[in-house]
C-alpha positions as CSV (number, residue, x, y, z in Angstrom):
1,X,0.0,0.0,0.0
2,X,1.4,3.4,-1.0
3,X,1.9,6.2,1.5
4,X,-0.7,9.1,1.4
5,X,1.9,11.8,2.3
6,X,5.3,12.5,3.7
7,X,4.1,14.8,6.4
8,X,0.6,14.9,7.6
9,X,-1.3,18.1,7.7
10,X,0.3,20.0,4.8
11,X,-0.6,20.3,1.1
12,X,1.7,18.1,-0.9
13,X,2.0,17.8,-4.7
14,X,3.5,14.7,-6.2
15,X,5.4,15.1,-9.4
16,X,6.7,12.7,-12.0
17,X,7.7,12.7,-15.7
18,X,7.3,10.4,-18.7
19,X,9.4,10.1,-21.8
20,X,12.8,11.0,-20.5
21,X,14.5,8.1,-22.2
22,X,12.8,8.4,-25.5
23,X,14.4,9.2,-28.8
24,X,11.4,11.1,-30.1
25,X,8.7,13.3,-28.8
26,X,8.2,15.7,-26.0
27,X,8.8,15.0,-22.3
28,X,5.6,15.2,-20.2
29,X,5.3,15.7,-16.5
30,X,2.3,15.9,-14.1
31,X,1.7,17.4,-10.7
32,X,-1.1,16.0,-8.5
33,X,-2.5,17.0,-5.1
34,X,-4.7,14.3,-3.6
35,X,-7.1,14.6,-0.7
36,X,-5.6,13.5,2.6
37,X,-8.0,10.7,2.9
38,X,-7.6,9.4,-0.7
39,X,-7.3,5.6,-1.0
40,X,-7.0,3.4,-4.0
41,X,-5.4,0.0,-3.8
42,X,-4.9,-0.2,-7.5
43,X,-2.9,2.9,-7.7
44,X,0.8,2.2,-8.3
45,X,3.8,3.1,-10.5
46,X,2.4,3.5,-14.0
47,X,5.1,1.1,-15.3
48,X,3.6,-1.7,-13.2
49,X,0.1,-1.3,-14.6
50,X,-1.6,-2.4,-17.8
51,X,-2.5,0.3,-20.3
52,X,-6.2,-0.3,-19.6
53,X,-5.7,0.1,-15.9
54,X,-3.7,3.3,-16.3
55,X,-6.5,5.0,-18.3
56,X,-9.1,3.8,-15.9
57,X,-7.1,5.2,-13.0
58,X,-6.6,8.5,-14.9
59,X,-10.3,9.1,-14.7
60,X,-10.3,8.4,-11.0
61,X,-7.4,10.7,-10.4
62,X,-8.8,13.6,-12.4
63,X,-12.2,13.2,-10.7
64,X,-10.9,12.9,-7.1
65,X,-7.7,14.9,-7.0
66,X,-7.9,18.3,-5.3
67,X,-5.8,19.7,-8.2
68,X,-3.8,18.2,-11.1
69,X,-2.0,19.5,-14.2
70,X,0.3,18.3,-17.0
71,X,3.4,20.1,-18.3
72,X,5.1,19.6,-21.7
73,X,8.6,20.4,-23.0
74,X,9.1,20.0,-26.8
75,X,11.9,18.1,-28.5
76,X,13.4,21.4,-29.6
77,X,13.6,22.6,-26.0
78,X,15.1,19.2,-25.0
79,X,17.9,19.7,-27.5
80,X,18.5,23.2,-26.3
81,X,18.5,22.6,-22.5
82,X,19.2,18.8,-22.2
83,X,16.8,16.2,-21.1
84,X,17.4,16.4,-17.3
85,X,16.6,20.2,-17.3
86,X,13.7,19.5,-19.6
87,X,12.2,17.0,-17.2
88,X,12.4,19.6,-14.4
89,X,10.9,22.3,-16.6
90,X,8.0,20.0,-17.5
91,X,7.3,19.6,-13.8
92,X,7.6,23.3,-13.2
93,X,5.1,23.9,-16.1
94,X,2.7,21.4,-14.5
95,X,3.1,23.1,-11.1
96,X,2.4,26.5,-12.7
97,X,-1.1,25.3,-13.7
98,X,-2.2,23.9,-10.3
99,X,-5.3,25.6,-9.0
100,X,-4.2,25.0,-5.4
101,X,-0.8,26.1,-4.2
102,X,1.1,23.2,-2.6
103,X,3.1,23.7,0.6
104,X,5.6,20.9,-0.3
105,X,6.6,19.0,-3.4
106,X,7.3,15.2,-3.6
107,X,9.5,14.6,-6.6
108,X,10.2,11.2,-8.2
109,X,13.9,10.7,-8.6
110,X,17.1,12.0,-6.9
111,X,17.5,15.5,-8.4
112,X,15.3,18.5,-9.0
113,X,15.6,22.2,-9.8
114,X,13.8,24.1,-7.0
115,X,10.5,25.5,-7.9
116,X,9.9,29.1,-6.6
117,X,10.2,29.1,-2.8
118,X,8.6,25.7,-2.2
119,X,10.4,23.1,-0.3
120,X,10.8,19.7,-2.0
121,X,11.8,16.2,-1.2
122,X,13.2,13.9,-3.9
123,X,12.2,10.2,-3.6
124,X,14.0,7.5,-5.6
125,X,11.3,5.2,-7.1
126,X,8.8,7.5,-5.5
127,X,6.1,6.3,-7.9
128,X,6.1,3.0,-6.0
129,X,6.1,4.7,-2.6
130,X,3.7,7.7,-2.5
131,X,0.2,7.9,-3.9
132,X,0.6,11.5,-5.2
133,X,3.7,10.6,-7.2
134,X,2.1,7.4,-8.5
135,X,-0.9,9.5,-9.6
136,X,1.4,11.9,-11.4
137,X,3.2,9.1,-13.1
138,X,-0.1,7.8,-14.5
139,X,-1.2,11.2,-15.8
140,X,2.2,11.9,-17.4
141,X,2.4,8.5,-19.0
142,X,-1.2,8.4,-20.4
143,X,-1.1,12.0,-21.7
144,X,2.2,11.4,-23.4
145,X,1.0,8.1,-24.9
146,X,-2.0,10.0,-26.3
147,X,0.5,12.4,-27.9
148,X,2.7,9.7,-29.3
149,X,-0.4,8.0,-30.9
150,X,-1.1,11.3,-32.7
151,X,2.5,11.5,-33.9
152,X,2.3,7.9,-35.1
153,X,-0.6,8.8,-37.4
154,X,1.7,11.4,-39.0
155,X,4.8,9.2,-39.1
156,X,3.7,5.6,-39.2
157,X,7.1,4.1,-40.1
158,X,8.6,4.3,-36.7
159,X,6.2,2.1,-34.7
160,X,5.4,4.8,-32.2
161,X,2.0,3.2,-31.6
162,X,4.0,0.5,-29.8
163,X,7.3,1.9,-28.7
164,X,6.0,5.4,-27.8
165,X,9.4,6.8,-29.0
166,X,11.6,4.6,-26.9
167,X,14.8,3.1,-28.5
168,X,13.5,-0.2,-29.6
169,X,15.3,-2.1,-32.4
170,X,12.4,-1.5,-34.8
171,X,12.5,2.3,-34.0
172,X,16.2,2.5,-34.6
173,X,16.0,0.5,-37.8
174,X,13.4,2.9,-39.1
175,X,15.6,5.9,-38.2
176,X,18.5,4.2,-40.1
177,X,16.4,3.5,-43.1
178,X,14.2,6.6,-43.3
179,X,16.1,9.2,-41.3
180,X,15.1,11.4,-38.4
181,X,11.7,13.2,-38.2
182,X,11.2,16.7,-36.9
183,X,10.0,15.1,-33.7
184,X,13.3,13.2,-33.0
185,X,15.6,14.6,-30.4
186,X,18.7,15.6,-32.4
187,X,20.9,15.8,-29.3
188,X,20.3,12.1,-28.7
189,X,22.3,9.2,-30.1
190,X,19.4,8.1,-32.4
191,X,21.1,5.1,-34.0
192,X,22.8,3.8,-31.0
193,X,26.1,3.2,-32.7
194,X,27.6,6.7,-32.8
195,X,26.5,7.4,-36.3
196,X,24.6,10.5,-37.3
197,X,21.1,10.0,-38.6
198,X,20.0,11.8,-41.7
199,X,16.9,14.1,-41.8
200,X,13.6,12.5,-42.7
201,X,13.2,12.0,-46.4
202,X,9.9,13.3,-47.6
């Protein structure tokens, strides 16, 4: 059973990102403030859940959370500021949109760029420890999956419906054969062998 909060009696927002390790597409992050009495035994790290369960839980989170928001950082921004800073920026953009101001942030991972004057705690594998981080992981993952499905309609050769932009063999083979799309992160090693990939051939 995941923990409801780090410290009782204060408004905590859980934050997590999705898509950090991908070769293509934006990085997404979510921030979620849950009620102090929120309980859901099915809620867990999004990577541990089936796709159907993730989308079902997204509806529960959006309905029952006190506040939630999703932030996005584009592939162009990722190339400019690097993926680690882009992940933090996506969390900041999610926090910017919250209708309730949190008093403390719970961040999945071991590093974070401070957000305004709010104290934060980083939690390694926090999406498997705290409800609010797990909820954020589900929102970030499902909204990013929706986005990658839209991109897959535009560029069907890269198997994004399945790999969501992650570096699978099929994805890298398609980059080698067809080149990189405008959605690929040019600062990443797209082919995995040190070679430069060519731009997408129209």
